[in-house]
C-alpha positions as CSV (number, residue, x, y, z in Angstrom):
1,X,-35.4,2.3,27.1
2,X,-37.5,5.4,27.1
3,X,-39.4,6.1,30.3
4,X,-42.2,8.7,30.6
5,X,-44.0,9.8,33.7
6,X,-47.8,10.1,33.2
7,X,-50.2,12.0,35.4
8,X,-53.5,10.3,36.4
9,X,-54.6,12.8,39.0
10,X,-53.4,14.5,42.2
11,X,-54.6,15.5,45.6
12,X,-53.4,17.7,48.4
13,X,-52.9,15.6,51.6
14,X,-51.2,17.2,54.6
15,X,-48.3,15.4,56.0
16,X,-50.0,15.3,59.4
17,X,-52.7,13.2,57.8
18,X,-50.3,11.0,55.8
19,X,-48.2,10.2,59.0
20,X,-50.6,10.8,61.9
21,X,-48.4,8.8,64.3
22,X,-45.6,11.5,63.9
23,X,-45.6,14.8,65.8
24,X,-45.9,17.9,63.6
25,X,-42.6,19.3,64.9
26,X,-40.8,16.1,63.9
27,X,-42.4,16.3,60.4
28,X,-41.2,19.9,60.0
29,X,-37.7,19.0,61.1
30,X,-37.5,16.1,58.6
31,X,-38.7,18.4,55.8
32,X,-35.9,20.8,56.7
33,X,-33.4,18.0,56.6
34,X,-34.6,17.1,53.1
35,X,-34.5,20.7,51.9
36,X,-38.3,20.8,51.7
37,X,-40.9,23.1,53.2
38,X,-44.4,22.0,52.1
39,X,-46.5,20.6,54.9
40,X,-49.4,20.1,52.5
41,X,-47.8,18.4,49.5
42,X,-49.6,17.6,46.3
43,X,-49.8,13.8,46.3
44,X,-49.5,12.4,42.8
45,X,-51.3,9.5,41.2
46,X,-48.7,8.7,38.6
47,X,-48.2,5.9,36.1
48,X,-45.0,5.0,34.3
49,X,-44.7,4.2,30.5
50,X,-41.7,2.3,29.2
51,X,-40.9,1.9,25.5
52,X,-38.4,-0.9,25.0
53,X,-38.4,-0.5,21.3
54,X,-40.7,-3.5,21.0
55,X,-42.9,-3.5,24.0
56,X,-44.9,-0.3,24.9
57,X,-45.4,-1.0,28.6
58,X,-47.7,0.8,31.0
59,X,-47.0,0.0,34.7
60,X,-50.4,0.2,36.3
61,X,-53.3,1.9,34.5
62,X,-54.7,4.4,37.0
63,X,-58.4,5.2,37.6
64,X,-60.9,4.9,34.8
65,X,-61.0,8.7,34.3
66,X,-59.8,11.0,31.5
67,X,-56.7,12.5,33.1
68,X,-54.4,9.6,32.2
69,X,-55.7,9.5,28.6
70,X,-55.0,13.3,28.4
71,X,-51.5,12.9,29.8
72,X,-50.8,10.0,27.4
73,X,-52.0,12.1,24.5
74,X,-49.8,15.0,25.5
75,X,-46.8,12.6,25.5
76,X,-47.7,11.3,22.1
77,X,-48.8,7.9,23.4
78,X,-52.0,6.2,22.2
79,X,-54.0,3.9,24.5
80,X,-54.4,1.5,21.5
81,X,-50.6,1.3,21.2
82,X,-50.0,-0.1,24.7
83,X,-49.2,-3.8,24.2
84,X,-48.3,-4.6,27.8
85,X,-49.7,-3.6,31.2
86,X,-47.9,-4.6,34.4
87,X,-50.2,-4.8,37.4
88,X,-48.4,-4.1,40.7
89,X,-51.3,-4.5,43.0
90,X,-55.1,-4.4,43.1
91,X,-55.9,-1.0,44.5
92,X,-58.4,1.0,42.5
93,X,-56.0,3.7,41.5
94,X,-53.8,1.1,39.9
95,X,-56.3,-1.1,38.1
96,X,-59.4,1.0,37.5
97,X,-58.4,1.7,33.8
98,X,-57.8,-1.8,32.7
99,X,-60.7,-1.8,30.2
100,X,-59.1,1.2,28.4
101,X,-56.3,-0.8,26.9
102,X,-57.9,-3.3,24.5
103,X,-54.7,-4.3,22.7
104,X,-52.6,-5.0,25.8
105,X,-51.4,-8.2,27.3
106,X,-51.4,-8.1,31.1
107,X,-48.8,-9.3,33.5
108,X,-49.1,-9.9,37.3
109,X,-47.2,-12.1,39.8
110,X,-48.7,-15.6,40.1
111,X,-48.8,-15.2,43.9
112,X,-50.9,-12.1,43.6
113,X,-53.3,-13.8,41.2
114,X,-53.8,-16.7,43.5
115,X,-54.7,-14.3,46.3
116,X,-57.2,-12.5,44.2
117,X,-58.9,-15.6,42.8
118,X,-59.2,-17.8,45.9
119,X,-61.9,-17.3,48.6
120,X,-59.3,-17.3,51.4
121,X,-57.1,-14.8,49.6
122,X,-60.0,-12.5,48.8
123,X,-61.0,-12.6,52.5
124,X,-57.4,-11.5,53.4
125,X,-57.3,-8.8,50.8
126,X,-60.7,-7.3,51.8
127,X,-59.8,-7.5,55.5
128,X,-56.5,-5.7,55.2
129,X,-58.2,-3.0,53.1
130,X,-61.1,-2.6,55.6
131,X,-58.7,-2.4,58.5
132,X,-57.1,0.8,57.0
133,X,-60.1,2.5,55.4
134,X,-62.5,2.2,58.2
135,X,-60.5,5.0,59.8
136,X,-60.5,7.0,56.5
137,X,-63.9,6.7,54.9
138,X,-67.3,7.6,56.2
139,X,-69.0,4.5,57.6
140,X,-71.7,4.5,54.9
141,X,-69.2,4.5,52.1
142,X,-67.0,1.6,53.4
143,X,-69.3,-1.3,52.2
144,X,-69.4,0.1,48.7
145,X,-65.6,0.5,48.6
146,X,-65.1,-3.1,49.8
147,X,-67.5,-4.5,47.2
148,X,-65.7,-2.5,44.5
149,X,-62.4,-3.9,45.6
150,X,-63.6,-7.5,45.5
151,X,-64.7,-7.0,41.9
152,X,-61.0,-7.0,40.8
153,X,-60.8,-10.7,41.6
154,X,-64.3,-11.8,40.8
155,X,-65.2,-9.7,37.7
156,X,-62.2,-7.7,36.3
157,X,-59.5,-10.4,36.1
158,X,-61.9,-12.9,34.4
159,X,-62.4,-10.3,31.6
160,X,-58.7,-10.3,30.7
161,X,-58.1,-14.0,31.4
162,X,-57.1,-14.7,27.8
163,X,-54.6,-11.9,27.8
164,X,-53.2,-12.4,31.4
165,X,-49.7,-13.7,32.0
166,X,-48.8,-15.0,35.4
167,X,-45.2,-14.3,36.1
168,X,-42.5,-15.8,38.4
169,X,-40.9,-12.8,40.0
170,X,-37.5,-14.6,40.1
171,X,-37.3,-14.0,36.3
172,X,-37.6,-10.9,34.2
173,X,-40.9,-10.1,32.5
174,X,-39.0,-8.6,29.6
175,X,-35.3,-8.0,29.2
176,X,-34.3,-5.5,31.9
177,X,-37.8,-5.3,33.5
178,X,-38.4,-7.3,36.7
179,X,-40.9,-7.3,39.6
180,X,-39.8,-7.3,43.2
181,X,-41.7,-8.4,46.3
182,X,-42.6,-5.2,48.2
183,X,-45.2,-6.4,50.7
184,X,-46.6,-4.2,53.5
185,X,-48.7,-1.6,51.8
186,X,-50.8,-4.6,50.7
187,X,-50.1,-8.3,50.6
188,X,-50.2,-8.3,46.8
189,X,-47.9,-5.3,46.4
190,X,-44.8,-5.4,44.1
191,X,-42.2,-2.9,42.9
192,X,-40.8,-2.8,39.4
193,X,-37.1,-2.5,38.4
194,X,-36.1,-1.2,35.0
195,X,-32.5,-1.6,33.8
196,X,-31.2,-0.3,30.4
197,X,-27.8,0.9,29.1
198,X,-26.2,0.5,32.6
199,X,-28.8,2.7,34.3
200,X,-31.6,1.7,36.7
201,X,-35.0,3.1,37.5
202,X,-36.7,1.6,40.6
203,X,-40.4,2.1,40.6
204,X,-41.4,1.7,44.3
205,X,-45.1,2.0,43.5
206,X,-46.8,2.6,46.9
207,X,-44.0,1.3,49.1
208,X,-43.4,4.8,50.4
209,X,-45.0,8.1,49.6
210,X,-42.7,11.0,50.5
211,X,-38.9,11.7,50.5
212,X,-38.9,12.2,54.3
213,X,-39.3,8.4,54.5
214,X,-35.7,8.1,53.2
215,X,-34.6,9.7,56.5
216,X,-37.3,8.0,58.5
217,X,-38.3,4.6,57.0
218,X,-40.1,3.8,60.2
219,X,-42.7,6.4,59.3
220,X,-45.2,4.3,57.5
221,X,-48.3,5.8,55.7
222,X,-51.7,6.0,57.2
223,X,-53.0,3.6,54.5
224,X,-50.4,0.9,54.8
225,X,-52.0,-2.3,55.8
226,X,-49.0,-3.9,57.5
227,X,-46.8,-1.2,59.1
228,X,-44.0,-3.5,60.3
229,X,-43.6,-5.2,56.9
230,X,-43.8,-1.8,55.2
231,X,-40.8,-0.6,57.2
232,X,-38.8,-3.7,56.2
233,X,-39.7,-3.1,52.6
234,X,-38.9,0.6,52.6
235,X,-35.4,-0.1,54.0
236,X,-34.8,-2.9,51.4
237,X,-35.8,-0.8,48.5
238,X,-33.7,2.2,49.7
239,X,-30.7,-0.2,50.0
240,X,-31.3,-1.5,46.5
241,X,-31.6,2.0,45.1
242,X,-28.4,3.0,46.8
243,X,-26.5,-0.1,45.6
244,X,-27.6,0.5,42.0
245,X,-27.4,4.3,42.1
246,X,-31.0,4.1,40.8
247,X,-33.5,6.9,40.1
248,X,-36.7,6.2,42.1
249,X,-40.2,6.6,40.7
250,X,-43.1,6.6,43.0
251,X,-46.8,6.4,42.3
252,X,-47.6,9.0,44.9
253,X,-44.7,11.3,44.8
254,X,-45.6,14.8,43.6
255,X,-45.7,14.6,39.8
256,X,-43.6,13.7,37.8
257,X,-42.8,11.3,40.6
258,X,-39.1,10.9,40.0
259,X,-36.6,11.3,42.8
260,X,-32.8,10.8,43.2
261,X,-32.8,9.4,46.7
262,X,-29.6,8.6,48.6
263,X,-30.2,6.9,52.0
264,X,-28.3,8.5,54.9
265,X,-27.4,5.1,56.3
């Protein structure tokens, strides 16, 4: 399988903002342990393309902006050629570009779909998002952001209903490509594992955001809805990556988003 990292956008976010519960001196010490120095890293908004030889798969489809299209063009990939899009969760930077892939079939876990299309599930998804972003966004912007989030379940998913496949995560979507429960960041959040020719690439999506979390999985991000579950998920994914000697791809690692992470435990 051919895997290509695609850049949707990027943003500088200081580590003190990403992990506000951690003292600055501790962050600096962890950076040094990782062989890094940047206290104001460039956070990526990365998507992953996988060419299986038959399926041209995009894992998440970014915002609805032009940067992803430009990155795809630079890599020789046409939006029209994408015939499969895997949806890992319903945050705007992962589903905003759905309409840009007219020839794609869409794949998402059935459990996530049920959350997004039921009144009770929608209430939960909005509540967990509000709980985080009320501390991040100006008060006047929050209602608009919440309304936009709800549209994923009420307006966007219905537009692709005829092309939407609900998957059982106990089985592969395609040979060598599976989704893994990775709850914590959000309650609809999944990771993706890609295996080919004896090698593994583990796409952790938003489960963690920076290599220092390998040393300190207890350092959850400021935008993780369920910190305790996030910590459990980070440890489980790091263990899986270690056992499979996997490369790790992260949506919010600095572009190109690929790390060779070896847990220290």
